[in-house]
Phi, psi and omega in degrees: 000133182291134177275117178270325182219144168221129174251134176223135170063040184267124176235153173211126184242133173249166177312110172084355180223136178261096190288317184225136184233103177048048186276136175247146177199139172229156180226122176276150169307136176076016180238156165256112184262114174289135171242117192233153178165161183296162171299140182082003174289343184106008184302299183297327173297321180292322180285334175293323176289313186296323181262020169081009183277319175253154172258122181288167173298150179307146176101348179287146181229140173238129184234125176248118177059033182087001177245134180284123176237164177237105185282112185271325182202178178292328174295322180288327172305311182292325171304326179273003177091018185248127172223152185228147167248112186281159178296321176266128181301141186231067178227178185246111186302323184282349173269163177284168174311311188289329180292318179292325180295329184241022184298126176078010183264146175302144177097343187274356178243147174221110182064040179079359181243148176298125177272083187296329178301315178292318181302315183294315180304309182293318175299317183295324177288322172301309180301321183291320182290333179264003177067036183251130173278078181225142179270113185301336184275345182285130177297138180313314187303327182275007180258155172293167177298320181299316182285326173300323175301317182296328174293317178303313179298313180305322181293316183294318177294335184290338183284000181058044184282153173274335182228120179246129172250132177239122182252105181058050187291342193254011184307324183250010183270144170285170182298323182293322182292319175300320181291322176298318180298313180297327174295323177286327173299317178299320173293326180289323183284121182226168174312343180250359186232168174202161184221139177255126188245109178268124174197147174267006181262102190291332173301321175303311178305313183299328189277317193252348189256154168273322173223172178221133175251142187235146170242149168210130178050045176071017175239154174283123181269310182169170176233136176225159176283128183303315185294334185266359189231131175285145181305325180297331181290311179302314182302317184299317177300318181290318187257347178079015173202168178285139175236114179300133178259000182229041180283160175235172184301147184254007180238166172239155180296154190281326186197181179268355181298131182271119183266311177241131175230130183243124183234119169065037181286126180227147174238163187300318193247345190220307192279144189227111167054057182268121182227134179196163172234157175229120182268171180302122180068013168273146176247110175266109177280140170244118183242162181155166181283164180305128178089004183289337179114006185299307182293329175295333176290315186294317186285331175290325176294320186278351180087007181283332176237140177298145171246146180273325178223174175113145175246137175241118192244130178236117185055042170090352185247139179295126181258129176278080186266093188258339181199182186294323176300319176295324179290326176293320181296326180282358177092022181251124178246140184234121177256100185300148170300335182257067187305324188293321182270323188246350184243343187218157169249103190294327179277007171256157183282176181300308189300325180282327179295328181290327182259001194287338171278003177219042191296332182296338181277352185235028176207150179224122190047040178083005182255130182277136180271080185305319180299316180294316182303311181300313180300318182289319173305314185290319185294317181280329171299317175296320180292320180261010172062047177279127184274107177200155179289329184206155168285355175276355180295138179288141185296327178298347176274350182274154176291163173311318186289319174299317180303317177297329173292326179294323180294319180292324175299324180301317182277338169295317178299325183284340180064048177287144179278337181235122180238127180250119176259108184256110181055064187297339189239019183293128177081013181247146184284167187297327181289319179288331173305314179297324180296320175298317183291318184299322179292323177298314183295320178300318186288327182286328176301336180271355177100007178291148166273125190227137174247127174244124177248126186214139170280351179262110178301318171304325171301307177311305185295325180293326187247349189265139173278320177228159185228122176265130179250136187237156172207134173051042177078008176242148170278128189253351179169165176235150183221125167291154185303320182290349181257349190277133173234165172299325180301305186285336167298312176301325179293328179276339175284342184246027173299131177275170178299323177302315178299320181291324177294327182288321180298313184302320189292000000 
């Protein structure tokens, strides 16, 4: 089999951190190579070296089709046939889809002006070739995150690359969009091309890859054939231990005391008569298909979205929750599914993010108590095992799992009795997921009332004492964990509108 790419002895040192140590990797022509590892294992760093974003330490070698190359920068990487789709979208929201596709490329200007007509024609041809239903004239900001991701994918494919790297490309995609992406991948891979696929979603790795290479703590662990290897073996290579895929909660709720009660909650456009309770020390999972209304429930309870009717009762007292500040005062904390936009300040350090929901406790007479903030930041970083050289580290420098721990720390400092986790492990590797699950169990053991919203049914079953299932803005049923299976959850999640009307009658 022809070697399309070989990486040899790749190391990378940042100030105080050895990110990669003598890593080896190879990609055969005509294959999809999965690249797996926990957050911080070095996957993205390795790919940034391959595509000219980072310069490796001396001694590293990159070979393309048997020829040693020195990748000088990203433009040079594209000239060599190397393209990458980053986990974080890297486009300009105020430009159109077509303008984003061809930004900075030769031929996009005419007489010093952008030739929009040509860009739109070229973009339409590209979308037709890729089977994408996108309007080139639409501004990027008007697209959903999933469709923005499709534009990013189209841009990478438009370079006619021989080697394409995809870093968590399905994080914001629906099941149908993911299948469409896999079809594109299969079309892309030929006897002259290859693709490196980075993902924490093991079913995707199993479905789309031919081989899997594993990194752990910046070191190369090994490569296996996907068809000959069980996913639990790959997970074990990633984390250095066995991780059960069918575990259930290891705690029981503390009492029957109701901490949070929601009665008759409705919103103007979507939610219909939402009622539920969460007891002391209980984890209530919310399951359902995308668009079922799970996040809308969380936002309405937290005051982020207005409700038309409904009561929110905390510790037996009706809470007047008109906005997020009211919710926090009532003892409700919300860990948003989009932590980077709504949960954290990435350009601030760990200690500032840790205390930002309780700043009144860290200031006197308008003066910030820096020493107290640093002490508390260090205390919670140690308690939650945040991997960082210092609490002065900017949050944007941390892995997704460690960022999520800081979000949790923020609400622990605020000491909320009700915690809503919306997609708590999205974009987080399997090892870090278990740490988050353990934290949720510890919080329930302390008597917190916890809601966990997740699109991953094994995750819902792993952490929840009970499961509320939603469809079309309604709760269609509740299941105790011991009675819950993926099959009966899906049965409730796929209830049609006719059935819902029948229930209402």
